[in-house]
C-alpha positions as CSV (number, residue, x, y, z in Angstrom):
1,X,-0.2,41.2,59.4
2,X,3.3,42.8,59.0
3,X,4.3,40.0,56.6
4,X,2.7,39.9,53.1
5,X,0.4,36.8,53.2
6,X,1.6,35.6,49.7
7,X,3.6,32.8,48.1
8,X,6.7,34.1,46.6
9,X,9.5,31.9,44.9
10,X,12.3,33.9,43.7
11,X,15.1,31.4,43.6
12,X,15.5,27.6,43.5
13,X,14.5,26.0,46.8
14,X,16.8,26.1,48.7
15,X,18.4,29.2,47.4
16,X,22.0,30.1,47.4
17,X,21.9,31.8,50.8
18,X,20.2,28.9,52.4
19,X,22.8,26.5,50.8
20,X,25.6,28.7,52.1
21,X,24.1,28.4,55.7
22,X,23.6,24.7,55.3
23,X,27.2,24.2,54.6
24,X,28.0,26.1,57.8
25,X,25.5,24.1,59.6
26,X,27.0,20.9,58.3
27,X,30.5,22.1,59.7
28,X,29.2,23.1,63.1
29,X,26.0,20.7,64.0
30,X,26.1,16.8,63.9
31,X,24.1,15.2,61.1
32,X,21.8,13.4,63.5
33,X,19.8,16.6,63.4
34,X,17.9,16.5,60.1
35,X,15.6,19.0,58.2
36,X,12.3,18.6,56.5
37,X,13.5,21.4,54.2
38,X,17.1,22.9,54.5
39,X,15.9,26.7,54.2
40,X,16.9,29.1,56.6
41,X,14.1,31.3,57.9
42,X,14.5,35.0,58.5
43,X,11.0,36.0,59.6
44,X,7.5,34.3,59.6
45,X,3.9,35.0,60.5
46,X,0.5,34.2,59.6
47,X,0.6,31.4,57.0
48,X,3.9,32.0,55.6
49,X,7.6,31.7,56.3
50,X,10.4,33.8,54.6
51,X,13.9,32.5,54.1
52,X,17.2,34.1,53.6
53,X,16.8,34.3,49.8
54,X,13.6,36.3,49.9
55,X,11.5,33.1,49.2
56,X,8.0,33.3,50.9
57,X,6.5,29.6,51.4
58,X,3.2,28.6,52.4
59,X,3.4,27.0,55.9
60,X,1.5,23.6,56.2
61,X,3.7,22.6,59.2
62,X,3.6,25.2,61.9
63,X,6.9,24.0,63.4
64,X,5.2,20.8,63.8
65,X,2.1,22.2,65.5
66,X,3.8,24.6,67.6
67,X,2.9,28.1,66.0
68,X,-0.7,27.5,65.8
69,X,-1.4,31.3,66.7
70,X,1.3,32.3,64.3
71,X,5.1,32.6,64.4
72,X,4.8,36.2,65.6
73,X,1.4,36.5,67.1
74,X,1.0,40.2,68.2
75,X,0.0,39.3,71.7
76,X,2.5,36.8,72.2
77,X,5.3,39.3,71.0
78,X,4.1,42.1,73.2
79,X,3.8,39.8,76.2
80,X,7.4,38.4,75.7
81,X,8.9,41.8,75.1
82,X,7.4,43.3,78.3
83,X,8.8,40.3,80.4
84,X,12.2,40.4,78.9
85,X,12.4,44.0,80.3
86,X,11.3,42.9,83.8
87,X,13.3,39.6,84.3
88,X,14.1,36.6,82.2
89,X,14.6,33.9,84.9
90,X,14.7,33.4,88.6
91,X,13.8,29.6,88.8
92,X,10.2,29.1,90.1
93,X,11.7,26.7,92.6
94,X,14.0,29.4,94.1
95,X,11.6,32.6,94.0
96,X,8.2,31.9,92.5
97,X,6.3,34.5,90.2
98,X,2.8,34.9,89.5
99,X,2.8,34.1,85.6
100,X,3.5,30.5,86.5
101,X,0.5,30.4,88.8
102,X,-1.6,32.0,86.3
103,X,-0.7,29.6,83.6
104,X,-1.6,26.6,86.0
105,X,-4.8,28.2,87.0
106,X,-5.7,28.6,83.4
107,X,-4.9,25.1,82.5
108,X,-6.7,23.8,85.4
109,X,-9.8,25.6,84.1
110,X,-9.5,24.8,80.2
111,X,-8.4,20.9,80.4
112,X,-11.3,18.5,80.3
113,X,-13.2,17.7,83.3
114,X,-14.7,19.8,86.3
115,X,-12.8,17.9,89.0
116,X,-10.1,19.8,91.2
117,X,-6.8,19.9,89.2
118,X,-3.2,20.8,89.8
119,X,-0.5,21.7,87.0
120,X,3.1,21.5,86.9
121,X,5.0,23.2,84.1
122,X,8.0,21.9,82.3
123,X,9.9,22.5,79.1
124,X,9.1,20.0,76.6
125,X,6.7,17.2,75.5
126,X,8.9,14.5,76.4
127,X,9.6,16.0,79.7
128,X,5.7,16.3,80.3
129,X,5.2,12.7,79.4
130,X,8.1,11.5,81.7
131,X,6.6,13.6,84.6
132,X,3.1,12.0,84.0
133,X,4.7,8.8,84.5
134,X,6.4,9.7,87.6
135,X,3.3,11.1,89.0
136,X,1.2,8.1,88.1
137,X,3.8,5.7,89.7
138,X,4.0,7.8,92.9
139,X,0.1,7.9,93.1
140,X,-0.6,4.2,92.5
141,X,2.7,2.4,93.9
142,X,2.7,0.5,90.6
143,X,5.5,0.4,88.0
144,X,4.2,-0.7,84.7
145,X,3.2,1.7,81.8
146,X,1.1,0.6,78.8
147,X,1.5,2.3,75.5
148,X,0.2,1.7,71.8
149,X,1.3,0.7,68.5
150,X,2.3,3.6,66.4
151,X,2.6,5.9,69.3
152,X,5.4,8.7,69.7
153,X,6.1,10.3,73.1
154,X,9.6,11.7,72.7
155,X,13.3,11.3,72.4
156,X,14.5,10.9,76.0
157,X,15.2,7.4,77.3
158,X,11.9,6.8,78.7
159,X,9.7,8.3,76.1
160,X,12.0,6.8,73.5
161,X,11.2,3.4,75.0
162,X,7.5,4.4,74.8
163,X,7.7,5.2,71.3
164,X,6.9,2.6,68.8
165,X,9.0,3.6,65.7
166,X,12.5,2.4,65.5
167,X,14.1,4.6,62.7
168,X,15.0,7.3,63.3
169,X,14.1,7.6,66.8
170,X,15.4,4.4,68.7
171,X,18.0,2.8,66.4
172,X,21.4,2.1,68.1
173,X,20.2,4.0,71.5
174,X,19.2,1.0,73.8
175,X,19.0,-0.6,76.1
176,X,15.6,1.0,76.9
177,X,13.8,1.6,80.2
178,X,11.9,-1.3,81.9
179,X,8.3,-1.9,82.6
180,X,6.9,-0.5,79.4
181,X,4.5,-2.7,77.3
182,X,3.0,-2.1,74.1
183,X,-0.5,-3.0,73.0
184,X,-2.6,-2.6,69.7
185,X,-4.1,0.8,68.5
186,X,-7.3,0.9,66.7
187,X,-5.9,1.9,63.2
188,X,-9.1,1.8,61.0
189,X,-7.4,1.9,57.6
190,X,-5.1,-1.1,58.4
191,X,-7.3,-3.1,60.7
192,X,-7.4,-6.6,59.5
193,X,-11.1,-7.2,59.6
194,X,-12.2,-3.8,58.5
195,X,-12.7,-0.3,60.0
196,X,-16.2,-1.5,61.2
197,X,-14.7,-3.9,63.7
198,X,-11.6,-2.0,64.7
199,X,-12.7,-0.2,68.0
200,X,-14.2,-3.3,69.5
201,X,-11.6,-5.8,68.5
202,X,-8.6,-3.6,69.2
203,X,-9.8,-2.5,72.5
204,X,-10.5,-6.2,73.5
205,X,-7.1,-7.2,72.2
206,X,-5.3,-4.5,74.1
207,X,-7.2,-5.1,77.4
208,X,-6.6,-8.9,77.1
209,X,-2.9,-8.5,76.6
210,X,-2.7,-6.2,79.6
211,X,-4.4,-8.8,81.8
212,X,-2.3,-11.5,80.5
213,X,1.1,-10.2,80.0
214,X,1.3,-7.4,82.7
215,X,-1.6,-7.7,85.1
216,X,-3.9,-4.8,85.4
217,X,-3.1,-4.7,89.1
218,X,0.7,-3.8,88.3
219,X,-0.2,-1.0,85.9
220,X,0.5,2.7,87.0
221,X,-0.6,4.3,83.7
222,X,-2.0,3.8,80.3
223,X,-0.7,6.6,78.0
224,X,-2.2,7.4,74.6
225,X,-2.3,10.2,71.9
226,X,-5.9,10.9,71.2
227,X,-4.7,11.0,67.5
228,X,-1.4,9.3,66.9
229,X,1.1,12.0,65.8
230,X,4.4,10.9,64.4
231,X,2.8,7.4,63.8
232,X,0.7,8.8,60.9
233,X,-2.2,11.0,62.4
234,X,-4.0,8.0,63.1
235,X,-7.5,8.7,64.4
236,X,-8.5,5.7,66.7
237,X,-11.8,4.2,65.7
238,X,-14.7,5.7,67.5
239,X,-15.3,4.0,70.9
240,X,-11.8,2.7,71.3
241,X,-10.7,5.6,73.6
242,X,-13.7,5.7,75.9
243,X,-13.3,1.9,76.3
244,X,-9.7,2.2,77.2
245,X,-10.5,5.0,79.6
246,X,-13.1,2.8,81.2
247,X,-10.8,-0.1,81.7
248,X,-8.5,2.3,83.5
249,X,-11.3,3.6,85.9
250,X,-12.3,-0.1,86.6
251,X,-8.7,-1.2,87.6
252,X,-7.3,2.0,89.2
253,X,-5.1,2.6,86.5
254,X,-4.2,6.4,85.7
255,X,-5.3,7.4,82.1
256,X,-2.9,9.9,80.5
257,X,-3.8,11.7,77.4
258,X,-0.6,12.8,75.7
259,X,-2.1,15.8,73.8
260,X,1.6,17.4,73.0
261,X,0.6,17.5,69.4
262,X,-3.1,17.5,69.4
263,X,-3.9,20.2,72.0
264,X,-4.6,23.9,72.0
265,X,-7.4,24.0,69.3
266,X,-5.5,22.1,66.8
267,X,-8.2,19.4,66.1
268,X,-11.3,21.6,66.2
269,X,-11.6,21.1,70.0
270,X,-9.5,22.8,72.7
271,X,-8.3,19.2,73.4
272,X,-8.7,16.2,71.1
273,X,-9.9,13.8,73.9
274,X,-13.0,16.1,74.0
275,X,-14.2,14.7,70.7
276,X,-15.6,11.6,72.5
277,X,-16.1,13.2,75.8
278,X,-13.1,11.5,77.4
279,X,-11.7,13.0,80.6
280,X,-8.2,11.9,81.3
281,X,-6.6,11.8,84.9
282,X,-3.5,13.4,83.6
283,X,-3.1,15.4,80.2
284,X,0.3,16.2,78.9
285,X,0.6,19.3,76.8
286,X,3.4,21.3,75.0
287,X,4.0,22.5,71.5
288,X,1.1,24.9,70.7
289,X,0.9,26.1,74.5
290,X,3.3,28.9,74.1
291,X,3.6,30.1,70.5
292,X,7.1,28.7,69.9
293,X,8.6,29.4,73.4
294,X,9.5,26.1,75.3
295,X,6.8,25.2,77.8
296,X,5.0,21.9,78.6
297,X,2.7,21.0,81.3
298,X,1.2,18.0,83.3
299,X,-2.3,18.9,84.4
300,X,-4.5,16.3,86.5
301,X,-6.6,15.3,89.2
302,X,-5.5,16.9,92.5
303,X,-5.6,13.8,94.3
304,X,-3.2,12.1,92.0
305,X,-1.0,15.3,91.7
306,X,-0.8,15.8,95.2
307,X,0.7,12.2,95.8
308,X,4.3,13.3,94.9
309,X,6.4,14.3,97.7
310,X,7.8,17.9,98.0
311,X,10.8,18.3,95.9
312,X,9.9,15.4,93.6
313,X,8.7,17.8,90.6
314,X,10.3,20.6,88.8
315,X,13.4,21.6,87.0
316,X,15.6,24.7,86.5
317,X,13.7,26.1,83.5
318,X,10.2,24.7,83.9
319,X,7.8,27.4,83.7
320,X,10.2,30.1,82.7
321,X,8.6,33.4,82.9
322,X,9.0,34.5,79.3
323,X,7.3,31.1,78.3
324,X,4.6,31.7,80.8
325,X,3.6,35.1,79.4
326,X,3.7,33.6,75.9
327,X,1.3,30.8,77.0
328,X,-1.0,33.4,78.6
329,X,-1.0,35.3,75.4
330,X,-1.7,32.3,73.3
331,X,-4.6,31.0,75.4
332,X,-6.0,34.6,75.2
333,X,-5.5,34.6,71.5
334,X,-7.1,31.3,71.0
335,X,-10.2,32.6,72.8
336,X,-10.4,36.1,71.2
337,X,-9.9,35.0,67.8
338,X,-12.0,31.7,68.2
339,X,-9.2,29.6,66.8
340,X,-11.1,26.5,67.8
341,X,-13.7,27.3,65.2
342,X,-11.0,28.3,62.7
343,X,-9.5,24.9,63.0
344,X,-12.8,23.4,62.3
345,X,-13.1,25.6,59.2
346,X,-9.5,24.5,58.1
347,X,-10.9,20.9,58.2
348,X,-14.1,22.0,56.2
349,X,-11.9,23.4,53.4
350,X,-9.1,20.7,53.3
351,X,-10.9,17.3,53.9
352,X,-13.4,17.7,50.8
353,X,-10.5,18.6,48.5
354,X,-8.4,16.0,49.8
355,X,-11.2,13.4,49.5
356,X,-11.7,14.4,45.8
357,X,-7.9,13.9,45.3
358,X,-8.3,10.3,46.7
359,X,-10.9,9.7,44.2
360,X,-8.6,10.9,41.4
361,X,-5.3,9.5,42.5
362,X,-5.0,5.9,43.4
363,X,-1.6,6.7,45.2
364,X,-3.7,8.2,48.1
365,X,-5.0,5.3,50.1
366,X,-6.6,7.0,53.1
367,X,-7.7,10.7,54.2
368,X,-8.0,11.2,57.8
369,X,-7.9,13.8,60.7
370,X,-9.9,16.4,62.3
371,X,-9.8,20.3,62.2
372,X,-6.3,21.3,61.3
373,X,-4.5,18.1,62.0
374,X,-5.0,16.2,58.8
375,X,-3.1,13.6,56.8
376,X,-3.1,11.4,53.7
377,X,-1.4,7.8,53.6
378,X,0.3,7.0,50.2
379,X,0.1,3.4,49.0
380,X,0.8,1.6,45.8
381,X,-2.1,1.7,43.6
382,X,-4.6,-1.2,44.1
383,X,-3.1,-2.2,47.4
384,X,-2.3,-1.1,50.9
385,X,1.4,-1.3,50.6
386,X,3.0,1.7,51.8
387,X,4.5,3.8,49.3
388,X,7.3,6.1,50.7
389,X,8.9,6.7,47.2
390,X,5.9,8.5,46.1
391,X,5.6,10.5,49.2
392,X,9.1,11.6,48.8
393,X,8.4,12.8,45.2
394,X,5.3,14.6,46.3
395,X,7.2,16.5,49.0
396,X,9.9,17.3,46.7
397,X,7.5,18.9,44.0
398,X,5.7,20.8,47.0
399,X,8.9,22.2,48.4
400,X,9.9,23.2,44.9
401,X,6.8,25.3,44.4
402,X,6.8,27.0,47.8
403,X,4.7,24.7,49.9
404,X,6.2,23.5,53.1
405,X,4.8,20.1,54.1
406,X,5.7,17.5,56.6
407,X,5.9,13.7,56.8
408,X,4.9,11.1,59.2
409,X,4.1,7.4,59.7
410,X,5.3,4.3,61.1
411,X,5.9,3.2,57.5
412,X,7.3,6.4,56.3
413,X,4.3,6.9,53.9
414,X,2.1,9.7,55.4
415,X,1.9,13.3,54.4
416,X,0.7,15.5,57.5
417,X,-0.7,18.9,57.4
418,X,-0.7,21.3,60.3
419,X,-1.2,24.7,58.9
420,X,-1.3,27.7,61.5
421,X,-4.9,28.2,62.6
422,X,-4.5,31.9,61.6
423,X,-3.8,31.0,58.1
424,X,-5.5,33.1,55.3
425,X,-8.1,31.0,53.5
426,X,-6.6,32.2,50.1
427,X,-3.2,30.5,51.0
428,X,-4.9,27.4,52.2
429,X,-6.6,27.0,48.9
430,X,-3.4,28.0,47.1
431,X,-1.5,25.3,49.0
432,X,-4.1,22.6,48.2
433,X,-3.7,23.6,44.4
434,X,0.1,23.0,44.6
435,X,-0.5,19.7,46.4
436,X,-3.1,18.5,43.8
437,X,-0.5,19.5,41.0
438,X,2.1,17.4,42.8
439,X,-0.1,14.5,42.9
440,X,-0.9,14.7,39.4
441,X,2.7,14.8,38.2
442,X,3.4,11.7,40.5
């Protein structure tokens, strides 16, 4: 790789140049846009990001699961460079181009299920989720949408309504969209009667609530993240997802998998719902689809997708040609470099180390996740009470040592790890060492 794959800390983090840029940002950008770490990046690739002060940090965030193939993957760079020279935009709804069709064909091929499919391309994960709702309502003639505790689906009005966490996503932004209903998620670590009962009891509660409070005959779509992302990387207890999908089939409800964060090899499958053999009616994707360029998609059963009237789907920038070329390069890179296997390898390295840390540090209440989508939940020792203060201190120490980490969780107490799938193993091991040192200090 053109960027040295090494951690290098030459100033305090953030350094003076980043601090100067931060001051400029604060004068030009509203404070509502926050940062995990206010360093200003000048280049990035592989498993590192370099800042304006010359520091090179190990990247355990991937731009929130976006740069899974790296921040400057060679195939992506070359494909985008070539497309820029040809044309940057025409709007697919005005004069179409082949790359949009090729991306749609590829997603129809790769997403779970062997049924006939269609794909619409969009810009963001929230836009994909909103369009999944539009499509489901159009196909069923129903209005109600079912979502789950701890779920996150975006920052637009509808997806903010669908999101479970108030701060920072919803506070002061109401009133919210109607006909959105929330039911329990199978959260093994916090299920009252224990993880062994979680899947069956949570599914029964969810289905009972839908029947009594909404009426299954009124539900257009059930939308769920196969692993809850912003909610804390909660992996639903095994059996929960298949039971909910079965309930949808029995009642003519469109089952939607929100794979915005879990898709494109992140979890050790190409798509997370494949872990239990669940085949969604519609699947929403974004983030890792295009190596950092804005692109999202809804892929689904042809008989559902084709119900929307002509002109009912689209958008000015949806399926931009630069993003389409990037997406084709990403999918080619995932296949050629077997990044599904590399995601599993990352899990094989990280999970045993993290479980060993849990045995050593009582502040770690739970270790969970699959592939390269892993988290630890921090608690007050001897309890399951959330411990956001300990999380903040661990994060501070990691950042100071040149390890970029992210947080999550409904209770603000989850440390999440999303390393690039192309990260060299020596950086992965070094990052885990820094993390262990931070936990020891806390």
